[in-house]
Backbone of each chain as ProteinMPNN parsed JSONL, in Angstrom:
{"seq_chain_A": "MSNQVFHKFTEIKTKEVAPGFFSKLIHTSGNTINFIDVKQGNSIHRHQHPHEQYSFVIEGKFELVVNDVPMVLDAENFALIPSNAWHSGTAITDCKIIDIFNPVREDYRAL", "coords_chain_A": {"N_chain_A": [[90.044, 73.012, 97.366], [90.836, 70.198, 99.5], [89.554, 68.918, 102.211], [91.692, 68.557, 104.006], [95.033, 69.3, 106.07], [97.425, 69.698, 105.214], [99.374, 70.128, 102.29], [100.506, 69.739, 98.701], [102.124, 71.349, 96.138], [102.503, 69.852, 93.846], [100.047, 68.664, 93.459], [98.486, 70.309, 92.645], [96.544, 71.625, 89.857], [98.435, 73.185, 87.247], [97.442, 76.021, 85.501], [96.93, 78.024, 82.519], [96.481, 80.89, 82.903], [96.592, 83.472, 81.855], [97.863, 84.436, 78.858], [100.901, 83.11, 78.894], [101.258, 82.905, 81.613], [101.376, 81.15, 84.199], [99.948, 79.231, 86.673], [99.296, 77.956, 89.582], [96.819, 77.474, 92.054], [95.451, 78.24, 94.325], [91.974, 78.025, 96.636], [90.204, 79.076, 99.495], [88.393, 79.924, 102.41], [88.066, 82.477, 102.202], [89.604, 83.502, 100.612], [91.572, 83.636, 97.165], [94.841, 82.182, 96.831], [97.715, 82.636, 94.403], [99.791, 81.37, 92.839], [102.303, 81.876, 90.801], [103.954, 81.436, 87.704], [106.008, 83.123, 85.667], [107.395, 84.003, 82.359], [110.339, 85.636, 81.494], [109.068, 89.107, 79.631], [106.12, 88.623, 79.025], [102.886, 89.689, 79.127], [100.095, 91.225, 81.251], [96.907, 91.86, 80.076], [95.243, 95.056, 80.641], [93.152, 95.731, 83.1], [90.017, 94.626, 85.26], [88.821, 93.939, 88.684], [86.256, 93.173, 91.389], [87.89, 92.31, 93.315], [90.258, 92.844, 96.042], [93.491, 92.663, 95.807], [96.385, 91.491, 96.627], [100.028, 91.854, 95.703], [103.103, 90.225, 95.42], [106.402, 90.019, 94.092], [108.118, 87.478, 94.541], [110.724, 86.242, 93.288], [112.821, 88.124, 90.792], [111.775, 91.009, 88.566], [108.869, 92.702, 87.982], [107.052, 94.915, 85.897], [104.51, 96.792, 87.45], [101.226, 98.461, 86.77], [99.018, 100.235, 87.977], [95.985, 101.971, 87.775], [96.995, 103.461, 86.005], [99.733, 104.364, 87.237], [103.033, 103.092, 86.84], [105.252, 100.856, 88.414], [108.129, 98.861, 89.077], [107.921, 96.016, 90.685], [110.118, 94.139, 92.667], [111.771, 91.812, 95.144], [112.002, 93.136, 97.324], [109.428, 95.302, 97.128], [106.041, 95.914, 97.366], [102.454, 95.339, 96.047], [99.735, 96.585, 96.952], [96.455, 96.54, 95.575], [93.265, 97.862, 95.244], [89.987, 97.169, 95.331], [88.114, 96.979, 92.223], [90.59, 98.716, 91.049], [91.891, 99.298, 87.845], [94.295, 97.403, 86.277], [97.607, 96.386, 85.077], [100.637, 94.509, 83.613], [103.826, 93.768, 82.913], [106.147, 90.946, 82.723], [109.851, 91.872, 83.614], [111.495, 90.271, 84.074], [112.195, 86.268, 84.252], [109.826, 85.571, 86.582], [108.57, 84.637, 90.125], [105.783, 84.715, 91.395], [103.549, 86.032, 93.958], [99.997, 86.17, 94.468], [97.168, 87.44, 95.901], [94.026, 87.275, 96.48], [90.932, 88.878, 97.951], [87.325, 89.018, 97.903], [87.481, 85.484, 97.328], [88.32, 84.34, 93.524], [85.945, 83.419, 92.214], [85.659, 83.323, 89.428], [88.273, 82.007, 88.581], [88.063, 79.88, 90.043], [86.228, 78.319, 88.698], [87.807, 77.915, 86.161]], "CA_chain_A": [[91.064, 72.535, 97.994], [90.062, 69.431, 100.317], [89.403, 69.565, 103.853], [92.947, 68.563, 104.843], [95.37, 70.525, 106.482], [98.665, 69.487, 104.356], [98.845, 69.782, 100.497], [101.657, 69.645, 97.846], [102.23, 71.791, 95.005], [102.616, 69.189, 92.715], [98.75, 68.019, 93.319], [97.517, 71.104, 91.931], [96.814, 71.483, 88.243], [98.728, 74.185, 86.317], [96.38, 76.762, 84.689], [97.56, 78.893, 82.331], [95.667, 81.958, 83.704], [96.557, 84.478, 81.041], [98.779, 83.996, 78.35], [102.624, 83.214, 79.708], [101.03, 82.955, 83.282], [101.357, 79.674, 84.656], [99.207, 79.533, 87.574], [98.742, 77.507, 91.075], [95.589, 78.107, 92.72], [94.554, 77.867, 96.302], [90.938, 78.47, 96.922], [90.07, 79.029, 100.619], [86.988, 80.019, 102.79], [88.077, 83.753, 102.307], [90.987, 84.017, 99.607], [92.555, 82.684, 96.653], [96.025, 82.335, 96.939], [97.757, 82.407, 93.03], [101.425, 81.153, 92.899], [102.601, 82.223, 89.188], [105.65, 81.659, 87.135], [106.083, 83.91, 84.366], [108.506, 84.058, 81.676], [110.283, 87.578, 80.845], [108.176, 89.687, 78.738], [104.993, 88.098, 79.228], [101.99, 90.734, 79.461], [99.181, 90.784, 81.482], [96.29, 93.22, 79.535], [94.983, 96.362, 81.155], [92.058, 94.788, 83.869], [89.818, 95.396, 86.957], [88.058, 93.191, 89.19], [85.944, 93.764, 92.452], [88.318, 91.882, 94.393], [91.275, 93.249, 96.05], [94.857, 92.229, 95.166], [97.948, 91.676, 97.233], [100.822, 91.261, 95.084], [104.107, 90.154, 95.662], [107.191, 89.183, 93.767], [109.186, 86.429, 95.343], [111.552, 86.206, 92.328], [112.153, 88.794, 89.476], [111.254, 91.876, 88.641], [107.677, 92.927, 87.671], [106.412, 96.165, 85.972], [102.734, 96.641, 87.289], [100.899, 99.441, 85.898], [97.676, 100.232, 89.216], [95.831, 103.469, 87.826], [98.187, 104.083, 85.203], [100.882, 104.354, 87.769], [103.432, 102.435, 86.993], [106.145, 100.543, 89.6], [109.062, 97.824, 89.442], [108.266, 95.281, 91.75], [110.839, 93.033, 93.122], [111.696, 90.831, 96.349], [111.874, 94.559, 98.337], [108.589, 95.666, 97.451], [104.47, 94.953, 96.604], [101.532, 96.101, 96.023], [97.777, 96.185, 97.824], [95.821, 96.59, 94.641], [92.011, 98.443, 95.836], [88.845, 96.764, 94.34], [88.009, 97.468, 90.772], [91.324, 99.143, 90.368], [92.529, 99.031, 86.676], [95.599, 97.254, 86.623], [98.173, 95.572, 84.016], [101.538, 94.295, 83.794], [104.869, 92.444, 82.143], [107.568, 90.407, 83.444], [110.65, 92.336, 82.992], [112.408, 89.326, 84.179], [111.317, 85.756, 84.54], [109.205, 85.993, 87.884], [107.644, 84.106, 90.772], [104.915, 85.837, 92.126], [102.011, 85.413, 94.421], [98.7, 87.14, 94.002], [96.098, 87.019, 96.999], [92.908, 88.024, 96.012], [90.159, 88.857, 98.696], [87.626, 87.648, 98.1], [87.714, 84.189, 96.628], [88.178, 84.553, 92.41], [85.144, 82.504, 91.793], [85.971, 82.764, 88.124], [89.356, 81.115, 88.388], [87.845, 78.683, 90.491], [85.517, 77.687, 87.369], [88.481, 77.297, 85.222]], "C_chain_A": [[89.948, 71.422, 98.686], [90.049, 69.703, 101.533], [90.776, 69.369, 104.884], [93.902, 69.352, 105.093], [96.485, 70.847, 105.681], [98.483, 69.528, 102.964], [100.518, 70.136, 99.808], [100.978, 70.315, 96.813], [101.607, 71.201, 93.739], [101.043, 68.341, 92.412], [97.827, 69.028, 92.989], [97.709, 71.33, 90.598], [97.105, 72.854, 87.986], [97.745, 74.917, 85.822], [97.156, 77.988, 84.15], [96.632, 80.268, 82.131], [95.263, 83.776, 82.168], [98.134, 84.091, 80.221], [100.483, 83.848, 78.714], [102.402, 82.875, 81.046], [100.741, 81.934, 83.62], [100.849, 79.515, 86.375], [98.857, 78.217, 88.373], [97.964, 78.234, 91.693], [94.861, 77.206, 93.958], [93.535, 78.586, 96.335], [90.214, 78.439, 98.574], [88.886, 79.634, 101.017], [86.641, 81.592, 102.485], [88.722, 84.261, 101.035], [91.045, 83.472, 98.21], [94.025, 83.457, 96.355], [96.57, 81.919, 95.167], [99.327, 82.62, 93.146], [102.038, 81.002, 91.442], [104.012, 82.406, 89.167], [105.057, 82.39, 85.751], [107.116, 84.414, 83.533], [108.921, 85.519, 81.362], [109.317, 87.805, 79.723], [107.007, 89.175, 78.216], [104.196, 89.409, 79.701], [100.848, 90.461, 80.372], [97.899, 92.353, 81.15], [95.708, 94.257, 80.835], [93.127, 95.517, 81.88], [91.415, 95.158, 84.757], [89.029, 93.86, 87.275], [87.886, 93.783, 90.36], [87.106, 93.395, 93.689], [89.418, 92.812, 94.459], [92.096, 92.221, 95.878], [96.205, 92.001, 95.595], [98.908, 91.142, 96.323], [102.24, 91.328, 95.195], [104.922, 89.384, 94.802], [108.489, 88.886, 94.521], [110.491, 86.508, 94.589], [111.469, 87.262, 91.251], [112.123, 90.259, 89.513], [109.903, 92.007, 87.368], [107.276, 93.918, 87.267], [104.829, 95.931, 86.342], [102.615, 97.896, 87.138], [99.072, 99.332, 87.269], [97.327, 101.91, 88.74], [96.184, 104.015, 87.202], [99.41, 104.458, 86.011], [101.651, 103.416, 87.841], [105.125, 102.057, 88.31], [106.658, 98.897, 89.301], [108.743, 96.966, 90.397], [109.029, 94.327, 91.873], [110.884, 92.165, 94.745], [111.329, 92.511, 97.527], [110.719, 95.316, 98.033], [107.308, 95.315, 96.835], [103.999, 96.091, 96.366], [100.028, 95.791, 96.244], [97.149, 97.116, 97.004], [93.888, 97.033, 94.98], [91.296, 97.498, 94.566], [88.292, 97.459, 93.229], [89.081, 98.745, 89.952], [91.888, 98.589, 88.993], [93.97, 98.518, 86.767], [96.495, 96.565, 85.23], [99.781, 95.31, 84.847], [102.451, 93.017, 82.931], [105.849, 92.409, 83.135], [108.715, 90.979, 82.916], [111.757, 91.153, 83.456], [111.809, 88.104, 84.447], [111.178, 86.029, 86.083], [108.493, 84.716, 88.541], [106.927, 85.056, 91.471], [103.273, 85.24, 93.135], [101.017, 86.919, 94.937], [97.428, 86.756, 95.034], [95.133, 88.198, 96.423], [91.819, 87.898, 97.562], [88.567, 89.81, 98.254], [88.226, 86.399, 96.955], [87.61, 84.706, 95.276], [87.187, 83.607, 92.035], [85.119, 82.132, 90.027], [87.31, 82.049, 87.807], [89.117, 79.525, 88.905], [87.252, 77.607, 89.753], [86.605, 77.296, 86.386], [88.789, 75.86, 84.962]], "O_chain_A": [[88.723, 71.509, 98.597], [90.542, 70.749, 101.956], [90.94, 69.791, 106.029], [93.871, 70.353, 104.377], [96.688, 72.02, 105.37], [97.498, 69.0, 102.448], [101.445, 70.681, 100.406], [99.8, 70.163, 96.49], [100.752, 71.61, 92.954], [100.852, 67.595, 91.451], [96.61, 68.843, 92.993], [98.833, 71.273, 90.099], [96.316, 73.727, 88.345], [96.806, 74.143, 85.634], [97.813, 78.774, 84.832], [96.144, 80.496, 81.024], [94.36, 84.548, 81.845], [99.162, 83.645, 80.731], [101.123, 84.899, 78.709], [103.388, 82.529, 81.697], [99.587, 81.617, 83.33], [101.701, 79.786, 87.221], [98.128, 77.404, 87.807], [98.167, 79.421, 91.945], [94.203, 76.212, 94.266], [93.709, 79.787, 96.13], [89.546, 77.412, 98.699], [88.157, 79.969, 100.084], [85.497, 82.046, 102.469], [88.388, 85.317, 100.499], [90.262, 82.524, 98.166], [94.324, 84.575, 95.934], [95.954, 81.012, 94.607], [99.94, 83.647, 93.437], [102.22, 79.859, 91.024], [104.855, 82.978, 89.857], [104.034, 82.225, 85.088], [107.788, 85.328, 84.01], [108.137, 86.416, 81.051], [108.845, 86.916, 79.016], [106.814, 89.243, 77.002], [104.706, 90.151, 80.54], [100.514, 89.278, 80.314], [97.935, 93.451, 81.705], [95.921, 93.915, 81.998], [92.259, 94.955, 81.213], [91.912, 96.098, 85.378], [88.741, 92.967, 86.478], [88.672, 94.638, 90.769], [87.202, 94.023, 94.744], [89.733, 93.513, 93.498], [91.711, 91.055, 95.791], [97.138, 92.348, 94.869], [98.757, 89.952, 96.046], [102.734, 92.449, 95.083], [104.563, 88.233, 94.557], [109.432, 89.564, 94.929], [111.451, 86.864, 95.274], [110.377, 87.47, 90.721], [112.473, 90.774, 90.575], [109.941, 91.56, 86.221], [106.818, 94.487, 88.258], [104.072, 95.153, 85.762], [103.597, 98.623, 87.288], [98.259, 98.409, 87.233], [98.005, 102.875, 89.092], [96.002, 105.226, 87.326], [100.272, 104.969, 85.296], [101.397, 102.613, 88.739], [105.816, 102.926, 88.842], [105.896, 97.93, 89.284], [109.524, 97.167, 91.327], [108.733, 93.386, 91.135], [109.822, 92.014, 95.349], [110.402, 92.638, 98.327], [110.761, 96.33, 98.73], [107.299, 94.529, 95.888], [104.45, 97.237, 96.365], [99.357, 94.886, 95.747], [97.113, 98.303, 97.328], [93.235, 96.001, 94.828], [91.708, 97.202, 93.444], [88.001, 98.643, 93.399], [88.839, 99.419, 88.95], [92.344, 97.445, 89.001], [94.804, 99.225, 87.331], [95.759, 96.239, 84.298], [100.126, 95.632, 85.984], [102.094, 91.919, 82.504], [106.277, 93.208, 83.968], [108.863, 90.749, 81.715], [112.918, 91.301, 83.075], [110.708, 88.305, 84.959], [112.061, 86.546, 86.768], [107.933, 83.87, 87.845], [107.391, 86.041, 92.045], [102.384, 84.408, 92.95], [101.215, 88.023, 95.445], [96.792, 85.723, 94.826], [95.298, 89.371, 96.088], [91.93, 86.876, 98.239], [88.575, 91.041, 98.26], [89.097, 86.457, 96.087], [86.832, 85.66, 95.278], [87.708, 82.733, 91.342], [84.728, 81.098, 89.486], [87.393, 81.496, 86.71], [89.605, 78.463, 88.518], [87.483, 76.407, 89.9], [86.351, 76.294, 85.719], [89.462, 75.541, 83.982]]}, "seq_chain_B": "MSNQVFHKFTEIKTKEVAPGFFSKLIHTSGNTINFIDVKQGNSIHRHQHPHEQYSFVIEGKFELVVNDVPMVLDAENFALIPSNAWHSGTAITDCKIIDIFNPVREDYRAL", "coords_chain_B": {"N_chain_B": [[98.111, 99.721, 107.055], [98.82, 102.489, 104.628], [96.426, 104.115, 102.332], [97.952, 104.227, 100.15], [99.193, 102.763, 96.699], [101.483, 101.137, 96.594], [104.27, 99.769, 97.905], [106.829, 99.799, 100.6], [108.985, 96.858, 101.88], [111.169, 97.848, 103.47], [109.803, 99.675, 104.94], [108.036, 98.681, 106.63], [108.381, 98.394, 109.918], [109.608, 95.507, 111.83], [108.691, 92.886, 113.519], [109.035, 90.77, 116.801], [107.053, 88.498, 116.774], [107.17, 86.173, 117.903], [109.094, 84.488, 120.291], [112.588, 85.021, 118.341], [111.138, 84.841, 116.113], [110.311, 86.739, 113.55], [108.883, 89.838, 112.306], [107.483, 91.078, 109.301], [104.662, 92.685, 109.281], [101.191, 92.835, 107.296], [98.419, 94.464, 107.143], [95.121, 93.954, 105.274], [92.127, 94.759, 104.363], [91.133, 92.486, 104.75], [92.626, 90.734, 105.517], [95.635, 89.692, 107.597], [98.912, 89.575, 106.36], [101.926, 88.015, 107.244], [105.361, 88.092, 107.06], [107.988, 86.354, 107.515], [111.231, 86.152, 109.101], [112.986, 83.653, 110.202], [115.12, 81.956, 112.603], [117.245, 79.171, 112.245], [115.831, 76.086, 114.494], [114.533, 77.686, 116.332], [111.278, 77.943, 117.868], [107.725, 77.856, 117.884], [105.342, 78.037, 120.609], [102.653, 75.704, 121.476], [99.316, 76.694, 120.038], [96.249, 78.687, 119.501], [93.843, 79.876, 117.736], [90.893, 82.353, 115.894], [91.351, 83.02, 113.826], [91.71, 81.761, 110.311], [94.496, 79.898, 109.083], [97.23, 80.581, 106.44], [99.653, 78.677, 105.25], [102.92, 79.18, 103.924], [106.516, 77.854, 103.509], [109.049, 79.545, 102.039], [111.429, 79.701, 101.399], [113.602, 76.879, 103.118], [113.334, 74.884, 105.675], [110.214, 73.798, 107.698], [108.958, 72.373, 110.818], [105.628, 71.998, 110.707], [102.949, 71.24, 113.307], [99.944, 70.424, 113.11], [96.837, 69.942, 115.144], [97.915, 67.789, 116.26], [99.565, 66.671, 114.309], [102.413, 66.078, 112.655], [104.466, 67.964, 110.538], [106.955, 68.092, 108.08], [107.211, 71.134, 106.323], [108.296, 72.864, 103.326], [109.46, 74.655, 100.386], [107.649, 73.146, 98.454], [105.29, 72.023, 99.684], [102.385, 73.115, 101.817], [100.639, 74.35, 104.311], [97.197, 74.605, 105.474], [95.658, 75.996, 107.633], [92.832, 74.758, 109.745], [90.206, 77.319, 111.344], [90.444, 77.653, 114.791], [92.313, 75.361, 114.93], [94.987, 73.61, 116.953], [98.021, 74.545, 116.701], [101.842, 74.334, 116.341], [105.561, 75.031, 115.891], [108.576, 74.34, 114.278], [111.646, 75.971, 113.658], [113.578, 74.107, 111.154], [115.658, 74.521, 109.477], [117.243, 77.643, 109.084], [114.739, 80.009, 107.721], [112.377, 81.289, 105.583], [108.963, 82.381, 105.457], [105.874, 82.979, 104.963], [102.941, 83.49, 106.312], [99.295, 83.824, 105.796], [96.569, 85.264, 107.626], [93.368, 84.927, 108.242], [90.523, 86.29, 109.475], [91.169, 89.575, 109.959], [94.331, 89.586, 111.641], [93.81, 91.265, 114.444], [94.952, 91.239, 116.767], [97.829, 91.266, 116.536], [98.095, 93.71, 115.091], [97.87, 95.456, 117.28], [100.137, 95.482, 118.22]], "CA_chain_B": [[98.967, 100.259, 106.073], [98.43, 103.808, 103.973], [95.925, 104.077, 101.391], [98.805, 103.95, 98.851], [99.01, 101.034, 96.328], [102.575, 100.408, 96.011], [104.611, 99.946, 99.58], [108.226, 98.55, 100.758], [109.308, 96.157, 102.891], [112.04, 98.614, 104.585], [108.901, 100.753, 105.515], [107.543, 98.39, 107.624], [108.8, 98.383, 111.179], [110.279, 94.021, 112.308], [108.44, 92.906, 114.835], [109.182, 89.929, 117.055], [105.955, 88.05, 117.573], [107.224, 85.197, 118.927], [111.132, 84.495, 120.236], [113.467, 84.366, 117.173], [110.259, 84.71, 114.601], [110.806, 88.433, 112.758], [107.838, 89.806, 111.244], [106.53, 92.235, 108.644], [103.22, 92.455, 109.198], [100.915, 93.619, 106.447], [96.796, 94.362, 107.273], [94.379, 94.753, 104.565], [90.649, 94.964, 105.046], [90.204, 91.159, 105.438], [93.647, 89.618, 105.893], [97.018, 89.694, 107.492], [99.832, 88.873, 105.652], [103.238, 87.998, 107.783], [106.801, 88.012, 106.322], [108.048, 85.947, 108.464], [112.466, 85.199, 109.1], [113.344, 82.737, 111.391], [116.339, 81.037, 112.201], [117.171, 77.735, 112.951], [116.137, 76.128, 116.34], [113.513, 78.726, 117.002], [109.803, 77.221, 118.013], [106.542, 78.808, 118.017], [104.314, 77.104, 121.186], [101.25, 75.482, 121.109], [98.172, 77.559, 120.108], [95.387, 78.461, 118.477], [93.279, 81.345, 117.138], [90.021, 81.933, 115.622], [91.606, 82.989, 112.465], [92.273, 80.452, 109.765], [96.197, 80.512, 108.561], [97.704, 79.205, 105.434], [101.115, 78.991, 105.645], [103.811, 79.05, 103.037], [107.288, 78.309, 103.623], [109.308, 80.668, 101.203], [112.946, 79.166, 102.104], [113.814, 76.499, 104.072], [112.128, 73.857, 106.012], [109.47, 74.075, 109.167], [108.276, 71.929, 111.073], [104.62, 72.702, 111.335], [102.133, 70.177, 114.163], [98.518, 70.878, 113.468], [96.095, 69.144, 115.369], [98.835, 66.846, 116.708], [99.903, 65.914, 113.055], [103.348, 66.902, 112.41], [104.591, 68.08, 108.687], [108.062, 69.452, 107.656], [106.955, 72.408, 105.203], [109.295, 73.329, 102.499], [108.751, 75.099, 98.927], [106.964, 71.808, 97.947], [103.995, 71.944, 100.283], [102.178, 73.882, 102.393], [99.451, 74.313, 105.286], [95.786, 75.188, 105.551], [94.751, 75.703, 109.14], [91.476, 75.71, 110.125], [89.936, 78.258, 112.291], [90.515, 77.601, 116.364], [92.931, 74.169, 115.4], [95.713, 73.839, 117.85], [99.126, 74.457, 116.477], [102.986, 74.716, 116.794], [106.368, 74.534, 114.757], [110.192, 74.484, 114.565], [112.208, 75.967, 112.169], [114.338, 73.145, 110.931], [116.698, 75.289, 108.833], [116.85, 79.09, 108.583], [113.246, 79.908, 107.068], [111.615, 82.769, 105.185], [107.676, 81.917, 105.851], [104.617, 83.717, 104.865], [101.703, 83.243, 106.913], [98.168, 84.289, 105.746], [95.723, 85.083, 107.985], [91.649, 85.209, 107.427], [90.364, 87.475, 109.003], [92.336, 90.373, 110.326], [94.87, 89.707, 113.148], [93.866, 92.67, 115.378], [95.964, 91.341, 117.943], [99.318, 91.702, 115.386], [97.874, 95.51, 114.178], [97.829, 96.19, 118.347], [101.63, 94.828, 119.027]], "C_chain_B": [[98.008, 101.539, 105.316], [97.404, 103.529, 102.889], [96.528, 103.693, 100.266], [98.639, 102.263, 98.383], [100.383, 100.259, 96.409], [103.649, 100.801, 97.701], [106.414, 99.353, 99.209], [108.509, 98.48, 102.066], [109.863, 97.444, 104.027], [111.118, 99.524, 105.418], [108.232, 100.2, 106.485], [108.133, 98.021, 108.815], [108.77, 96.263, 111.525], [109.662, 94.329, 113.643], [108.635, 91.35, 114.773], [108.02, 89.383, 117.78], [106.081, 86.894, 117.745], [109.004, 84.952, 118.803], [111.909, 83.987, 119.068], [112.248, 84.996, 115.487], [110.015, 86.495, 114.483], [109.874, 88.984, 111.781], [107.956, 90.906, 110.454], [105.143, 92.285, 108.323], [102.299, 93.495, 108.378], [99.557, 93.474, 106.755], [96.045, 95.054, 106.124], [93.288, 94.762, 105.018], [90.197, 93.743, 105.405], [91.378, 90.098, 105.767], [94.498, 90.487, 106.803], [98.113, 88.796, 107.234], [101.067, 88.953, 106.501], [104.209, 87.543, 107.454], [107.375, 87.947, 107.18], [109.99, 85.317, 108.375], [112.556, 84.544, 110.402], [114.088, 82.01, 111.377], [116.445, 79.732, 112.997], [117.006, 77.078, 114.284], [114.908, 76.675, 116.926], [112.39, 77.667, 116.742], [108.792, 78.242, 118.304], [105.64, 77.862, 119.316], [103.149, 76.956, 120.609], [100.232, 76.336, 120.857], [97.315, 77.541, 119.708], [94.727, 79.788, 118.219], [91.822, 81.146, 116.034], [90.201, 81.985, 113.811], [92.143, 82.06, 111.188], [93.584, 81.282, 109.151], [96.349, 79.738, 107.789], [98.914, 80.122, 105.507], [102.163, 78.391, 104.479], [105.371, 79.009, 103.563], [108.522, 78.342, 102.046], [110.952, 79.68, 100.512], [113.139, 78.338, 102.965], [113.472, 75.58, 104.461], [111.57, 73.862, 107.339], [109.109, 73.157, 109.331], [106.738, 72.169, 111.528], [103.908, 71.275, 112.104], [100.838, 70.62, 114.229], [97.444, 69.446, 113.769], [96.915, 67.667, 115.859], [99.506, 65.785, 115.285], [101.21, 66.851, 112.656], [103.848, 66.612, 110.536], [105.483, 68.593, 108.32], [107.447, 70.279, 105.933], [108.11, 72.793, 104.534], [108.66, 74.099, 101.255], [108.01, 74.647, 98.162], [105.86, 71.727, 98.293], [103.595, 73.182, 101.201], [100.837, 73.659, 103.438], [98.364, 74.925, 105.105], [95.361, 75.287, 106.807], [94.042, 76.381, 109.318], [91.331, 76.39, 111.322], [89.779, 77.149, 113.926], [91.549, 75.651, 116.475], [94.087, 74.429, 115.981], [97.296, 73.664, 116.766], [100.716, 74.982, 116.754], [104.038, 74.271, 115.743], [107.461, 74.985, 115.056], [110.414, 74.685, 113.639], [113.82, 74.789, 111.768], [115.708, 73.506, 110.662], [116.462, 76.628, 109.122], [115.654, 79.246, 107.866], [112.909, 81.448, 106.729], [109.862, 81.895, 104.946], [106.63, 83.049, 105.497], [103.475, 83.235, 105.215], [100.373, 84.23, 106.252], [96.977, 84.241, 106.803], [94.137, 85.484, 107.789], [90.754, 84.827, 108.988], [91.733, 88.076, 109.808], [93.337, 89.966, 111.562], [95.4, 90.881, 114.166], [94.503, 92.45, 116.64], [97.604, 91.735, 117.581], [98.646, 92.867, 115.246], [98.291, 95.893, 115.64], [99.246, 96.015, 118.619], [102.294, 96.514, 118.461]], "O_chain_B": [[96.78, 101.584, 105.389], [97.602, 102.401, 102.437], [95.974, 102.983, 99.427], [98.3, 101.223, 98.947], [100.464, 99.034, 96.319], [103.654, 101.847, 98.349], [106.971, 98.833, 98.241], [108.444, 99.277, 103.003], [109.276, 97.868, 105.022], [111.53, 100.074, 106.439], [107.739, 100.957, 107.32], [108.549, 96.875, 108.646], [107.65, 95.779, 111.367], [109.8, 95.233, 114.468], [108.569, 90.639, 113.77], [107.818, 89.575, 118.98], [105.01, 86.287, 117.78], [109.816, 85.1, 117.89], [111.948, 82.792, 118.776], [112.539, 85.366, 114.349], [109.578, 87.234, 115.365], [109.967, 88.707, 110.585], [108.606, 91.827, 110.947], [104.611, 91.968, 107.259], [102.42, 94.708, 108.552], [99.212, 92.293, 106.699], [96.13, 96.258, 105.883], [93.245, 94.775, 106.248], [89.212, 93.585, 106.127], [91.199, 88.946, 106.163], [94.309, 91.7, 106.903], [98.288, 87.658, 107.669], [101.44, 90.123, 106.581], [104.18, 86.312, 107.467], [107.593, 88.93, 107.888], [110.223, 84.279, 107.755], [112.186, 84.997, 111.485], [114.152, 81.222, 110.434], [115.9, 79.379, 114.043], [117.803, 77.337, 115.185], [114.34, 76.166, 117.892], [112.382, 76.814, 115.855], [109.015, 79.307, 118.88], [105.212, 76.806, 118.848], [102.623, 77.59, 119.693], [100.192, 77.063, 121.85], [97.002, 76.426, 119.289], [95.308, 80.795, 118.622], [91.626, 80.082, 115.445], [89.605, 81.396, 112.91], [93.296, 81.666, 111.362], [93.778, 82.464, 108.867], [95.99, 78.562, 107.85], [99.179, 81.313, 105.672], [102.152, 77.19, 104.206], [105.71, 80.066, 104.095], [108.727, 77.416, 101.262], [111.238, 79.229, 99.403], [112.874, 78.853, 104.052], [113.061, 74.912, 103.512], [112.399, 73.932, 108.247], [108.741, 72.555, 108.322], [106.567, 72.53, 112.693], [104.234, 70.2, 111.6], [100.459, 71.184, 115.255], [97.262, 68.427, 113.103], [96.364, 66.572, 115.743], [99.801, 64.59, 115.294], [101.13, 68.052, 112.399], [103.703, 65.697, 109.725], [105.271, 69.777, 108.055], [107.396, 69.835, 104.786], [109.049, 73.095, 105.271], [107.436, 74.155, 101.139], [107.561, 75.299, 97.219], [105.074, 71.357, 97.421], [104.36, 74.139, 101.33], [100.083, 72.712, 103.211], [98.483, 75.979, 104.479], [94.499, 74.455, 107.089], [93.95, 77.609, 109.291], [92.097, 76.21, 112.269], [89.108, 76.121, 114.015], [91.57, 74.917, 117.463], [94.515, 75.543, 115.678], [97.5, 72.611, 116.162], [100.835, 76.035, 117.38], [103.771, 73.434, 114.881], [107.61, 75.866, 115.902], [109.921, 74.137, 112.653], [114.935, 74.956, 112.261], [116.699, 73.087, 111.259], [115.302, 76.848, 109.47], [115.523, 78.249, 107.155], [113.115, 82.462, 107.396], [109.767, 80.871, 104.27], [106.87, 84.146, 106.004], [102.907, 82.493, 104.414], [100.574, 85.445, 106.262], [96.377, 83.168, 106.869], [93.872, 86.463, 107.091], [90.444, 83.741, 109.478], [92.785, 87.533, 110.148], [92.785, 90.156, 112.646], [96.5, 91.283, 114.545], [94.602, 93.329, 117.496], [98.366, 92.382, 118.299], [99.546, 93.065, 116.061], [99.171, 96.753, 115.589], [99.522, 96.683, 119.615], [103.459, 96.831, 118.703]]}, "name": "protein", "num_of_chains": 2, "seq": "MSNQVFHKFTEIKTKEVAPGFFSKLIHTSGNTINFIDVKQGNSIHRHQHPHEQYSFVIEGKFELVVNDVPMVLDAENFALIPSNAWHSGTAITDCKIIDIFNPVREDYRALMSNQVFHKFTEIKTKEVAPGFFSKLIHTSGNTINFIDVKQGNSIHRHQHPHEQYSFVIEGKFELVVNDVPMVLDAENFALIPSNAWHSGTAITDCKIIDIFNPVREDYRAL"}
């Protein structure tokens, strides 16, 4: 991101970080914030990373599996995924999701 | 927060962190995430803090002033407020806002 304070989402290039997962990525000094649009039925395979991940489903329903425990997330509940926890997920409906990573996802910055 | 992965917003006590600003606060290892409901017309006075603040208006319109520059935020644009920048704001409509602080707001944790 530039040093400016105010930004428009339209200025951020959308990246398909996993098949069907369309992301607007914001990298700050300490976090990557990932605004995701995903259509019903798309899945992210089981994976892990050292970053903590805080996941909020703003619209829709998304089944998240963390360390083999499944939970349907929606606007009423959320997940705080520990460092290196194995996780996967499937969009039960079309979803808008905000994932916050701590620290920055340098792998995403390089996309 | 507890060490568990999955959480419900209903389990988080709502706190009025400024007059008319009703917050659900989530504290992680590196961030405080503040889900705010604010009614039209409420304002937060000019203030500063060492934490960086990333502000996203999920619903509604909120006028944010950072270092004397005003901008109306809505779902299309957002703000990355630097450490110690002076800022204030007013809800132009009823709003749902997500503020992410880096690092943790220990003052909010103590509320």
